[in-house]
KEFI-505304 format. One record per residue (C-alpha): x, y, z; residue in three letters; residue number from 0. Coordinates in Angstrom, 2 decimals, m for minus. Layout:
BEGIN
{atom {X,Y,Z},'ala',NUM},
...
// end
This chain:
BEGIN
{atom {19.26,m34.53,27.26},'unk',0},
{atom {17.96,m32.62,30.71},'unk',1},
{atom {18.99,m28.77,30.81},'unk',2},
{atom {20.49,m27.07,33.63},'unk',3},
{atom {17.15,m25.23,34.01},'unk',4},
{atom {15.39,m28.33,34.26},'unk',5},
{atom {17.37,m29.89,36.68},'unk',6},
{atom {17.49,m27.23,39.29},'unk',7},
{atom {13.61,m27.14,38.63},'unk',8},
{atom {13.44,m31.03,39.39},'unk',9},
{atom {15.84,m30.62,42.49},'unk',10},
{atom {13.89,m27.40,43.72},'unk',11},
{atom {10.55,m29.61,43.16},'unk',12},
{atom {12.14,m32.44,45.23},'unk',13},
{atom {12.95,m30.59,48.27},'unk',14},
{atom {10.05,m28.97,48.22},'unk',15},
{atom {8.18,m31.82,48.35},'unk',16},
{atom {10.33,m33.58,50.77},'unk',17},
{atom {10.20,m30.52,53.27},'unk',18},
{atom {6.46,m30.93,52.82},'unk',19},
{atom {6.23,m34.42,53.90},'unk',20},
{atom {8.42,m33.58,56.64},'unk',21},
{atom {6.09,m30.85,58.21},'unk',22},
{atom {2.62,m33.33,57.52},'unk',23},
{atom {3.46,m35.84,59.58},'unk',24},
{atom {0.01,m36.68,61.63},'unk',25},
{atom {m2.58,m34.00,62.74},'unk',26},
{atom {m0.65,m31.22,61.12},'unk',27},
{atom {m2.44,m32.47,57.51},'unk',28},
{atom {m5.92,m31.37,59.40},'unk',29},
{atom {m4.85,m27.68,59.77},'unk',30},
{atom {m3.89,m27.44,55.93},'unk',31},
{atom {m6.81,m24.82,55.06},'unk',32},
{atom {m8.52,m26.04,51.56},'unk',33},
{atom {m7.24,m24.39,48.46},'unk',34},
{atom {m8.42,m21.86,47.09},'unk',35},
{atom {m9.39,m22.23,43.57},'unk',36},
{atom {m7.73,m19.26,41.09},'unk',37},
{atom {m11.04,m17.74,38.92},'unk',38},
{atom {m11.17,m15.21,36.03},'unk',39},
{atom {m12.17,m11.79,37.44},'unk',40},
{atom {m15.90,m11.34,37.04},'unk',41},
{atom {m15.73,m8.11,35.21},'unk',42},
{atom {m13.36,m9.40,32.66},'unk',43},
{atom {m14.89,m12.69,32.20},'unk',44},
{atom {m18.67,m11.59,31.63},'unk',45},
{atom {m17.11,m9.84,28.38},'unk',46},
{atom {m16.05,m13.62,26.84},'unk',47},
{atom {m18.46,m16.68,26.28},'unk',48},
{atom {m15.60,m18.97,25.88},'unk',49},
{atom {m13.25,m18.19,28.62},'unk',50},
{atom {m13.38,m20.47,31.38},'unk',51},
{atom {m13.97,m18.98,35.08},'unk',52},
{atom {m11.84,m21.36,36.99},'unk',53},
{atom {m8.08,m21.62,36.18},'unk',54},
{atom {m7.16,m24.78,37.63},'unk',55},
{atom {m4.64,m25.35,40.30},'unk',56},
{atom {m0.71,m24.97,40.33},'unk',57},
{atom {1.13,m27.83,40.96},'unk',58},
{atom {2.36,m26.40,44.52},'unk',59},
{atom {m1.36,m25.59,45.54},'unk',60},
{atom {m2.32,m29.50,44.16},'unk',61},
{atom {0.28,m30.90,46.13},'unk',62},
{atom {m0.39,m29.09,49.34},'unk',63},
{atom {m4.35,m30.04,48.83},'unk',64},
{atom {m3.24,m33.59,48.38},'unk',65},
{atom {m1.64,m33.61,51.09},'unk',66},
{atom {m4.53,m33.31,53.13},'unk',67},
{atom {m5.82,m36.56,52.20},'unk',68},
{atom {m5.84,m39.06,55.81},'unk',69},
{atom {m5.21,m41.98,53.21},'unk',70},
{atom {m8.42,m43.62,55.36},'unk',71},
{atom {m8.53,m47.19,56.01},'unk',72},
{atom {m12.31,m47.48,54.57},'unk',73},
{atom {m12.18,m44.73,52.21},'unk',74},
{atom {m15.86,m43.34,52.54},'unk',75},
{atom {m14.80,m40.90,49.34},'unk',76},
{atom {m14.88,m44.06,47.19},'unk',77},
{atom {m18.43,m44.87,48.04},'unk',78},
{atom {m19.66,m40.77,47.15},'unk',79},
{atom {m18.58,m41.73,43.64},'unk',80},
{atom {m20.51,m43.04,40.95},'unk',81},
{atom {m18.19,m44.44,38.75},'unk',82},
{atom {m16.15,m45.80,41.76},'unk',83},
{atom {m12.98,m43.94,41.49},'unk',84},
{atom {m10.16,m44.67,43.53},'unk',85},
{atom {m9.72,m41.68,44.74},'unk',86},
{atom {m6.88,m41.82,47.74},'unk',87},
{atom {m4.65,m43.73,44.89},'unk',88},
{atom {m5.23,m40.76,42.64},'unk',89},
{atom {m4.69,m37.74,45.15},'unk',90},
{atom {m1.86,m39.72,46.73},'unk',91},
{atom {0.17,m39.93,43.21},'unk',92},
{atom {m0.33,m36.26,42.92},'unk',93},
{atom {1.02,m35.30,46.55},'unk',94},
{atom {3.92,m37.74,45.64},'unk',95},
{atom {4.33,m35.87,42.38},'unk',96},
{atom {3.31,m38.35,40.15},'unk',97},
{atom {0.53,m36.43,38.27},'unk',98},
{atom {0.49,m38.55,35.05},'unk',99},
{atom {0.15,m42.01,37.38},'unk',100},
{atom {m2.99,m40.07,38.68},'unk',101},
{atom {m4.17,m39.03,35.82},'unk',102},
{atom {m3.82,m43.02,34.57},'unk',103},
{atom {m5.81,m44.38,38.16},'unk',104},
{atom {m8.58,m41.84,36.89},'unk',105},
{atom {m9.26,m43.37,33.73},'unk',106},
{atom {m9.56,m46.86,35.07},'unk',107},
{atom {m13.16,m46.18,36.26},'unk',108},
{atom {m13.38,m42.79,34.55},'unk',109},
{atom {m14.15,m41.81,30.83},'unk',110},
{atom {m14.17,m38.10,31.25},'unk',111},
{atom {m11.80,m37.41,33.96},'unk',112},
{atom {m10.94,m33.69,32.71},'unk',113},
{atom {m14.95,m33.20,32.16},'unk',114},
{atom {m16.13,m34.56,35.95},'unk',115},
{atom {m13.22,m32.34,37.57},'unk',116},
{atom {m15.06,m29.31,36.22},'unk',117},
{atom {m19.04,m30.02,36.03},'unk',118},
{atom {m19.30,m32.96,38.99},'unk',119},
{atom {m21.39,m31.99,42.17},'unk',120},
{atom {m18.35,m33.50,44.41},'unk',121},
{atom {m19.93,m31.31,47.17},'unk',122},
{atom {m22.93,m33.77,47.34},'unk',123},
{atom {m20.83,m36.98,46.47},'unk',124},
{atom {m17.00,m37.90,47.07},'unk',125},
{atom {m16.58,m35.06,48.97},'unk',126},
{atom {m19.68,m35.01,51.17},'unk',127},
{atom {m18.18,m38.44,52.12},'unk',128},
{atom {m14.51,m37.10,52.91},'unk',129},
{atom {m13.02,m37.71,56.54},'unk',130},
{atom {m13.17,m34.27,57.09},'unk',131},
{atom {m16.71,m33.92,56.72},'unk',132},
{atom {m17.93,m36.68,58.04},'unk',133},
{atom {m15.73,m36.80,61.36},'unk',134},
{atom {m13.74,m33.54,61.39},'unk',135},
{atom {m16.67,m31.69,60.16},'unk',136},
{atom {m13.87,m29.23,58.43},'unk',137},
{atom {m13.87,m28.13,54.39},'unk',138},
{atom {m13.52,m31.65,52.72},'unk',139},
{atom {m10.61,m32.42,49.96},'unk',140},
{atom {m10.81,m30.73,47.04},'unk',141},
{atom {m11.38,m34.05,45.16},'unk',142},
{atom {m12.59,m32.42,41.80},'unk',143},
{atom {m9.72,m29.77,41.51},'unk',144},
{atom {m7.52,m32.22,41.84},'unk',145},
{atom {m9.28,m34.71,39.52},'unk',146},
{atom {m9.23,m31.27,37.21},'unk',147},
{atom {m5.29,m31.27,37.56},'unk',148},
{atom {m4.31,m34.09,37.23},'unk',149},
{atom {m6.53,m34.42,33.92},'unk',150},
{atom {m5.26,m31.57,32.59},'unk',151},
{atom {m1.17,m31.77,33.88},'unk',152},
{atom {m1.49,m35.11,31.55},'unk',153},
{atom {m2.99,m33.44,28.57},'unk',154},
{atom {m0.58,m30.39,29.27},'unk',155},
{atom {2.78,m32.45,29.33},'unk',156},
{atom {1.94,m34.01,25.64},'unk',157},
{atom {1.93,m37.63,26.89},'unk',158},
{atom {m1.33,m38.43,26.93},'unk',159},
{atom {m2.19,m42.45,28.11},'unk',160},
{atom {m4.73,m44.38,26.64},'unk',161},
{atom {m6.14,m47.39,28.69},'unk',162},
{atom {m4.94,m50.93,27.74},'unk',163},
{atom {m7.81,m52.60,26.27},'unk',164},
{atom {m8.82,m56.49,25.94},'unk',165},
{atom {m8.33,m58.70,22.93},'unk',166},
{atom {m11.11,m57.88,20.54},'unk',167},
{atom {m13.94,m60.56,20.86},'unk',168},
{atom {m15.69,m59.75,18.11},'unk',169},
{atom {m18.71,m58.66,19.11},'unk',170},
{atom {m20.65,m55.47,17.76},'unk',171},
{atom {m22.51,m53.45,20.37},'unk',172},
{atom {m24.15,m49.62,19.50},'unk',173},
{atom {m24.38,m46.92,21.92},'unk',174},
{atom {m27.13,m43.82,20.92},'unk',175},
{atom {m26.75,m40.71,21.74},'unk',176},
{atom {m23.21,m39.36,22.29},'unk',177},
{atom {m23.84,m37.80,25.92},'unk',178},
{atom {m21.90,m38.67,29.28},'unk',179},
{atom {m23.80,m42.15,29.98},'unk',180},
{atom {m22.82,m43.31,26.62},'unk',181},
{atom {m19.09,m42.01,26.63},'unk',182},
{atom {m18.82,m43.79,29.53},'unk',183},
{atom {m20.71,m47.37,28.32},'unk',184},
{atom {m18.45,m46.63,25.42},'unk',185},
{atom {m15.31,m46.83,27.22},'unk',186},
{atom {m15.91,m49.89,29.48},'unk',187},
{atom {m16.88,m51.86,26.61},'unk',188},
{atom {m13.91,m51.20,24.37},'unk',189},
{atom {m11.90,m52.27,27.33},'unk',190},
{atom {m13.61,m55.39,27.66},'unk',191},
{atom {m12.76,m56.05,23.78},'unk',192},
{atom {m16.32,m55.59,22.12},'unk',193},
{atom {m16.66,m53.58,18.90},'unk',194},
{atom {m18.12,m50.30,20.37},'unk',195},
{atom {m20.30,m47.84,17.80},'unk',196},
{atom {m21.23,m44.51,19.05},'unk',197},
{atom {m24.42,m43.13,17.22},'unk',198},
{atom {m25.03,m39.33,17.13},'unk',199},
{atom {m28.18,m37.35,15.90},'unk',200},
{atom {m26.21,m34.65,15.60},'unk',201},
{atom {m23.20,m33.26,13.74},'unk',202},
{atom {m20.70,m33.03,16.86},'unk',203},
{atom {m20.05,m35.81,19.41},'unk',204},
{atom {m20.64,m34.99,23.25},'unk',205},
{atom {m24.79,m34.39,23.50},'unk',206},
{atom {m25.20,m32.36,26.56},'unk',207},
{atom {m21.58,m31.53,27.36},'unk',208},
{atom {m21.40,m29.89,24.34},'unk',209},
{atom {m24.95,m28.52,23.83},'unk',210},
{atom {m25.89,m27.79,27.32},'unk',211},
{atom {m23.21,m26.48,28.78},'unk',212},
{atom {m21.50,m23.45,28.04},'unk',213},
{atom {m17.81,m22.97,27.90},'unk',214},
{atom {m17.02,m20.92,30.39},'unk',215},
{atom {m18.12,m23.57,32.57},'unk',216},
{atom {m16.49,m26.58,30.12},'unk',217},
{atom {m14.38,m25.73,26.73},'unk',218},
{atom {m15.44,m27.59,23.97},'unk',219},
{atom {m11.59,m28.60,23.76},'unk',220},
{atom {m11.91,m30.20,26.73},'unk',221},
{atom {m14.44,m32.18,25.27},'unk',222},
{atom {m13.03,m33.48,22.34},'unk',223},
{atom {m9.67,m34.21,23.46},'unk',224},
{atom {m12.13,m36.88,26.25},'unk',225},
{atom {m13.42,m38.06,22.72},'unk',226},
{atom {m9.83,m38.53,21.07},'unk',227},
{atom {m8.85,m40.59,23.89},'unk',228},
{atom {m11.83,m43.06,23.61},'unk',229},
{atom {m11.24,m42.75,19.80},'unk',230},
{atom {m7.55,m43.74,20.33},'unk',231},
{atom {m8.99,m46.67,22.66},'unk',232},
{atom {m10.80,m47.74,19.44},'unk',233},
{atom {m14.37,m46.39,20.25},'unk',234},
{atom {m16.30,m45.29,16.49},'unk',235},
{atom {m18.60,m42.39,16.14},'unk',236},
{atom {m21.11,m42.12,13.88},'unk',237},
{atom {m22.88,m38.44,13.61},'unk',238},
{atom {m25.67,m37.41,11.76},'unk',239},
{atom {m27.25,m41.09,12.53},'unk',240},
{atom {m30.63,m41.17,14.19},'unk',241},
{atom {m31.37,m44.50,15.40},'unk',242},
{atom {m35.26,m44.88,14.31},'unk',243},
{atom {m34.66,m43.06,11.14},'unk',244},
{atom {m31.36,m43.15,9.47},'unk',245},
{atom {m31.91,m46.62,10.26},'unk',246},
{atom {m33.61,m49.06,12.61},'unk',247},
{atom {m32.96,m51.26,15.83},'unk',248},
{atom {m33.88,m54.50,12.92},'unk',249},
{atom {m31.39,m52.58,10.52},'unk',250},
{atom {m28.77,m52.43,12.75},'unk',251},
{atom {m29.27,m55.76,14.21},'unk',252},
{atom {m28.80,m57.05,10.57},'unk',253},
{atom {m25.42,m55.49,10.80},'unk',254},
{atom {m24.34,m57.71,13.28},'unk',255},
{atom {m25.17,m55.42,16.57},'unk',256},
{atom {m25.66,m57.87,19.41},'unk',257},
{atom {m26.14,m55.28,22.46},'unk',258},
{atom {m27.56,m51.77,22.28},'unk',259},
{atom {m27.15,m49.03,25.03},'unk',260},
{atom {m29.55,m46.34,24.48},'unk',261},
{atom {m28.21,m42.95,26.09},'unk',262},
{atom {m30.30,m40.98,24.10},'unk',263},
{atom {m31.07,m38.13,27.03},'unk',264},
{atom {m33.94,m35.79,27.66},'unk',265},
{atom {m33.71,m33.08,25.31},'unk',266},
{atom {m37.58,m32.40,25.39},'unk',267},
{atom {m38.06,m29.15,26.51},'unk',268},
{atom {m41.01,m28.14,29.73},'unk',269},
{atom {m43.07,m25.41,29.99},'unk',270},
{atom {m45.11,m24.01,32.41},'unk',271},
{atom {m48.80,m23.32,30.46},'unk',272},
{atom {m48.99,m19.77,31.38},'unk',273},
{atom {m50.88,m17.40,29.64},'unk',274},
{atom {m48.52,m15.56,27.00},'unk',275},
{atom {m45.78,m18.23,26.77},'unk',276},
{atom {m46.12,m18.65,23.34},'unk',277},
{atom {m44.71,m15.27,22.73},'unk',278},
{atom {m41.86,m14.47,20.92},'unk',279},
{atom {m39.13,m13.62,23.53},'unk',280},
{atom {m39.61,m17.02,25.12},'unk',281},
{atom {m37.92,m19.98,24.92},'unk',282},
{atom {m36.45,m23.07,26.68},'unk',283},
{atom {m33.19,m23.45,28.16},'unk',284},
{atom {m32.40,m26.31,25.67},'unk',285},
{atom {m32.56,m23.92,22.44},'unk',286},
{atom {m30.81,m21.18,23.76},'unk',287},
{atom {m28.03,m22.59,25.23},'unk',288},
{atom {m27.93,m25.50,22.12},'unk',289},
{atom {m27.35,m22.16,19.84},'unk',290},
{atom {m24.89,m20.58,21.78},'unk',291},
{atom {m23.06,m23.41,22.86},'unk',292},
{atom {m23.25,m25.92,19.97},'unk',293},
{atom {m24.54,m23.36,16.83},'unk',294},
{atom {m21.46,m20.70,17.76},'unk',295},
{atom {m24.41,m17.73,17.72},'unk',296},
{atom {m22.47,m15.75,20.15},'unk',297},
{atom {m19.58,m15.14,17.58},'unk',298},
{atom {m20.32,m12.70,14.79},'unk',299},
{atom {m18.72,m15.40,12.39},'unk',300},
{atom {m21.59,m18.00,12.33},'unk',301},
{atom {m24.87,m17.43,11.20},'unk',302},
{atom {m27.09,m19.00,13.94},'unk',303},
{atom {m29.75,m16.81,15.18},'unk',304},
{atom {m29.93,m16.41,18.79},'unk',305},
{atom {m32.47,m14.02,20.23},'unk',306},
{atom {m30.72,m10.94,22.49},'unk',307},
{atom {m32.41,m8.80,25.59},'unk',308},
{atom {m31.70,m6.06,27.44},'unk',309},
{atom {m33.70,m7.43,30.59},'unk',310},
{atom {m33.60,m11.25,30.75},'unk',311},
{atom {m35.29,m13.58,33.02},'unk',312},
{atom {m34.12,m17.44,33.49},'unk',313},
{atom {m36.92,m19.66,35.29},'unk',314},
{atom {m35.78,m22.26,37.48},'unk',315},
{atom {m32.96,m22.94,39.84},'unk',316},
{atom {m30.74,m25.91,38.76},'unk',317},
{atom {m27.08,m25.64,36.84},'unk',318},
{atom {m28.93,m24.85,33.36},'unk',319},
{atom {m31.08,m21.86,34.55},'unk',320},
{atom {m27.20,m20.39,35.81},'unk',321},
{atom {m25.97,m21.25,32.52},'unk',322},
{atom {m28.51,m19.71,30.57},'unk',323},
{atom {m28.36,m16.34,32.81},'unk',324},
{atom {m24.80,m15.92,32.69},'unk',325},
{atom {m25.19,m16.58,29.32},'unk',326},
{atom {m27.25,m14.03,28.63},'unk',327},
{atom {m25.09,m11.59,30.28},'unk',328},
{atom {m22.26,m12.30,28.01},'unk',329},
{atom {m24.41,m11.71,24.99},'unk',330},
{atom {m25.31,m8.28,26.91},'unk',331},
{atom {m27.99,m8.33,28.72},'unk',332},
{atom {m28.12,m5.13,31.13},'unk',333},
{atom {m30.30,m7.41,33.74},'unk',334},
{atom {m30.34,m10.61,34.05},'unk',335},
{atom {m32.98,m12.26,36.75},'unk',336},
{atom {m33.11,m15.84,38.01},'unk',337},
{atom {m36.74,m16.47,38.96},'unk',338},
{atom {m37.19,m19.36,41.54},'unk',339},
{atom {m40.00,m20.49,42.99},'unk',340},
{atom {m38.19,m21.84,46.32},'unk',341},
{atom {m35.77,m20.18,48.35},'unk',342},
{atom {m32.15,m19.86,48.03},'unk',343},
{atom {m31.62,m22.58,50.78},'unk',344},
{atom {m33.53,m25.45,48.14},'unk',345},
{atom {m31.91,m24.37,44.61},'unk',346},
{atom {m30.32,m27.11,43.30},'unk',347},
{atom {m27.70,m25.66,41.51},'unk',348},
{atom {m24.31,m26.37,42.26},'unk',349},
{atom {m23.17,m24.01,44.93},'unk',350},
{atom {m20.00,m22.54,43.07},'unk',351},
{atom {m22.20,m22.26,40.36},'unk',352},
{atom {m24.35,m19.67,42.35},'unk',353},
{atom {m21.50,m17.98,43.57},'unk',354},
{atom {m19.95,m17.09,40.17},'unk',355},
{atom {m23.60,m16.05,39.21},'unk',356},
{atom {m23.55,m13.39,41.64},'unk',357},
{atom {m20.40,m12.30,41.73},'unk',358},
{atom {m21.28,m11.77,37.90},'unk',359},
{atom {m24.15,m9.50,38.76},'unk',360},
{atom {m26.97,m11.93,38.13},'unk',361},
{atom {m30.16,m10.97,40.43},'unk',362},
{atom {m32.54,m13.57,42.27},'unk',363},
{atom {m36.07,m13.46,42.64},'unk',364},
{atom {m36.30,m16.36,45.21},'unk',365},
{atom {m39.79,m17.36,46.25},'unk',366},
{atom {m41.70,m15.71,42.93},'unk',367},
{atom {m43.21,m17.68,39.99},'unk',368},
{atom {m44.18,m16.31,36.73},'unk',369},
{atom {m47.99,m16.15,35.96},'unk',370},
{atom {m48.48,m14.37,32.89},'unk',371},
{atom {m46.91,m12.99,30.07},'unk',372},
{atom {m47.35,m9.36,28.33},'unk',373},
{atom {m46.15,m8.69,24.64},'unk',374},
{atom {m45.66,m5.35,22.45},'unk',375},
{atom {m47.85,m4.52,19.24},'unk',376},
{atom {m45.09,m7.12,17.68},'unk',377},
{atom {m45.88,m10.15,19.55},'unk',378},
{atom {m42.61,m9.87,21.60},'unk',379},
{atom {m42.83,m10.10,24.83},'unk',380},
{atom {m42.39,m6.99,27.36},'unk',381},
{atom {m43.36,m7.97,30.44},'unk',382},
{atom {m44.05,m10.36,32.95},'unk',383},
{atom {m46.36,m10.57,36.23},'unk',384},
{atom {m44.67,m12.83,39.12},'unk',385},
{atom {m46.33,m13.96,42.25},'unk',386},
{atom {m44.74,m14.35,45.47},'unk',387},
{atom {m44.60,m17.42,47.23},'unk',388},
{atom {m43.86,m18.95,50.54},'unk',389},
{atom {m42.79,m22.53,51.63},'unk',390},
{atom {m45.08,m25.05,52.95},'unk',391},
{atom {m44.77,m28.63,53.77},'unk',392},
{atom {m42.18,m30.80,52.27},'unk',393},
{atom {m43.20,m32.31,49.14},'unk',394},
{atom {m41.97,m35.86,47.33},'unk',395},
{atom {m38.72,m34.34,46.65},'unk',396},
{atom {m38.11,m33.60,50.24},'unk',397},
{atom {m37.67,m29.65,49.74},'unk',398},
{atom {m40.80,m27.69,51.32},'unk',399},
{atom {m43.39,m27.05,48.73},'unk',400},
{atom {m44.01,m23.39,47.37},'unk',401},
{atom {m47.24,m21.79,48.31},'unk',402},
{atom {m49.03,m18.69,46.01},'unk',403},
{atom {m49.23,m16.19,48.16},'unk',404},
{atom {m52.27,m14.25,46.99},'unk',405},
{atom {m52.50,m10.88,46.39},'unk',406},
{atom {m48.79,m10.72,46.00},'unk',407},
{atom {m48.72,m10.22,42.22},'unk',408},
{atom {m45.79,m7.71,40.11},'unk',409},
{atom {m44.71,m6.93,37.22},'unk',410},
{atom {m41.30,m6.59,35.79},'unk',411},
{atom {m40.08,m5.33,32.55},'unk',412},
{atom {m38.60,m8.43,30.78},'unk',413},
{atom {m37.36,m8.50,26.83},'unk',414},
{atom {m36.29,m12.43,26.82},'unk',415},
{atom {m37.46,m15.41,29.25},'unk',416},
{atom {m35.93,m18.49,29.04},'unk',417},
{atom {m37.29,m21.31,30.72},'unk',418},
{atom {m35.20,m23.76,32.86},'unk',419},
{atom {m37.99,m25.73,34.41},'unk',420},
{atom {m36.38,m29.32,33.18},'unk',421},
{atom {m36.81,m31.35,30.41},'unk',422},
{atom {m38.57,m34.28,29.21},'unk',423},
{atom {m36.80,m37.78,28.09},'unk',424},
{atom {m36.49,m37.77,24.16},'unk',425},
{atom {m39.67,m40.10,22.69},'unk',426},
{atom {m38.38,m41.36,19.28},'unk',427},
{atom {m36.70,m44.75,20.68},'unk',428},
{atom {m39.51,m45.50,23.00},'unk',429},
{atom {m41.85,m44.47,19.85},'unk',430},
{atom {m40.61,m47.00,17.73},'unk',431},
{atom {m40.03,m49.93,20.07},'unk',432},
{atom {m43.87,m50.47,21.16},'unk',433},
{atom {m42.44,m53.94,23.10},'unk',434},
{atom {m40.22,m51.27,25.13},'unk',435},
{atom {m41.62,m50.46,28.56},'unk',436},
{atom {m42.05,m46.92,29.47},'unk',437},
{atom {m43.06,m45.00,32.63},'unk',438},
{atom {m45.90,m42.67,32.33},'unk',439},
{atom {m43.21,m39.81,32.62},'unk',440},
{atom {m41.97,m41.57,29.08},'unk',441},
{atom {m38.46,m42.91,30.60},'unk',442},
{atom {m37.07,m46.12,29.61},'unk',443},
{atom {m37.87,m48.76,32.96},'unk',444},
{atom {m35.05,m50.45,33.50},'unk',445},
{atom {m33.80,m52.92,36.25},'unk',446},
{atom {m30.88,m52.83,38.62},'unk',447},
{atom {m28.74,m53.70,35.84},'unk',448},
{atom {m29.69,m51.30,33.52},'unk',449},
{atom {m31.57,m53.59,31.31},'unk',450},
{atom {m35.10,m53.25,29.69},'unk',451},
{atom {m37.69,m54.79,28.81},'unk',452},
{atom {m36.26,m56.15,25.47},'unk',453},
{atom {m33.20,m58.22,26.47},'unk',454},
{atom {m30.38,m56.67,23.84},'unk',455},
{atom {m31.06,m53.20,25.16},'unk',456},
{atom {m30.42,m51.46,28.20},'unk',457},
{atom {m30.47,m47.83,29.49},'unk',458},
{atom {m29.29,m45.10,31.46},'unk',459},
{atom {m28.66,m41.51,31.99},'unk',460},
{atom {m31.72,m38.57,31.48},'unk',461},
{atom {m33.66,m41.37,29.38},'unk',462},
{atom {m33.66,m43.62,32.29},'unk',463},
{atom {m33.63,m40.37,35.10},'unk',464},
{atom {m35.46,m38.05,33.80},'unk',465},
{atom {m33.13,m35.58,34.78},'unk',466},
{atom {m29.34,m36.64,35.95},'unk',467},
{atom {m26.10,m35.24,36.89},'unk',468},
{atom {m22.88,m35.74,34.15},'unk',469},
{atom {m21.65,m38.45,36.74},'unk',470},
{atom {m24.52,m40.11,37.53},'unk',471},
{atom {m25.38,m40.72,33.84},'unk',472},
{atom {m21.57,m42.35,33.75},'unk',473},
{atom {m22.69,m44.65,36.74},'unk',474},
{atom {m25.34,m45.63,34.75},'unk',475},
{atom {m23.12,m46.59,31.76},'unk',476},
{atom {m20.63,m48.16,33.80},'unk',477},
{atom {m23.38,m50.11,35.23},'unk',478},
{atom {m25.20,m51.13,31.97},'unk',479},
{atom {m21.32,m52.08,30.10},'unk',480},
{atom {m21.06,m54.89,32.97},'unk',481},
{atom {m24.36,m55.91,33.06},'unk',482},
{atom {m24.41,m56.09,29.08},'unk',483},
{atom {m20.80,m58.02,29.35},'unk',484},
{atom {m22.39,m60.72,31.89},'unk',485},
{atom {m25.51,m61.00,29.27},'unk',486},
{atom {m23.92,m61.15,26.51},'unk',487},
{atom {m21.11,m63.66,27.90},'unk',488},
{atom {m23.74,m66.30,28.72},'unk',489},
// end
């Protein structure tokens, strides 16, 4: 039975929405300022590794922001989404107060809406293609914030929808790795009626979502809730299972698997091969973040060791570098520095992540690159020599190439260095399949349909791209699912 308080609140919500719609006819929508995401105060959030920085939108904020959407005849925002979410449809559902339906709309094409609403670079994808950006030169509709709102509202409501799946067809398929590309693949294949198993080498499901992204940006509980939805759909998960070691592809084929999707990622760290790089206190961002995010090194209740420092330098300018330097701050660093060889303009990290880092007191040393490390008598790094750079002509990436300035070297005191200059593909799968074609960089070669040189094997994400965003990896998983379905249906 509805209580009086619930009834009055619903009446107020209805009246508020009616009044809002009345005010927002025609061009008045375009005069509403873009919503600002509420955040935890920087001085408080740096004390905790597991306190999420962004707080999410209130119902009023979400509806007002959704009301900005022009519901374009030709919604170019969808073209900017790698998984092809029907953005106007879910946004308009929020405007109407149909939050559960908005979440259901998202799940039609996205296996991880709560994740994507938090970590996807919408500013370079769907929001970049928004009518406001393209035509009005104004701030776009906050599509990412609204995606997060819908997914979180459904979860908090206690009534989580499970997408419909086709009748089981009895065909077994496997996904290798449990990162975003494999989870997206699994979500689409289970909807098509396949018997899907995801094999993960580690002890937890989630891949880079668990080991690579800190909880202050993406809580593990949020990832677990998305995984639970896939389990409810019928996806099976096997942990501590290394395909190529625990069982070979031949073994799995004998068990009845007809198709394989390789989403094993790019977990092999890269270093710069400069003098002193093997000293204690210099480690990859992969190792550092995995120890903290997946193995609980920030929590005194866990025995996982992790190096801590007072003067910490993180080499790189991407999201992983930002995650690493902000983690170091939370683990007690007195000085945390980003060292990046290009300018702020060329920095690939999300604008929001750079903003959060600045708010938390992170220093930025742009147009600088380490050239040598030095150590104390115990072999622990204690000093870093950097060389300053200037920007030359654009390179293959389209960004201006950094050129060293002769005689500009400077020494900086450091006692911990985290190298975040990129990763290489996991070599295990190519190593156990001699007929699998790989590039000179070790990535699996695939066609537009994500099919490899071995017809039953498809691949996507970092193992193909060498490095990709969560949403691009998910797009690969969806593409591979459709292509494998067509291949197995012949």
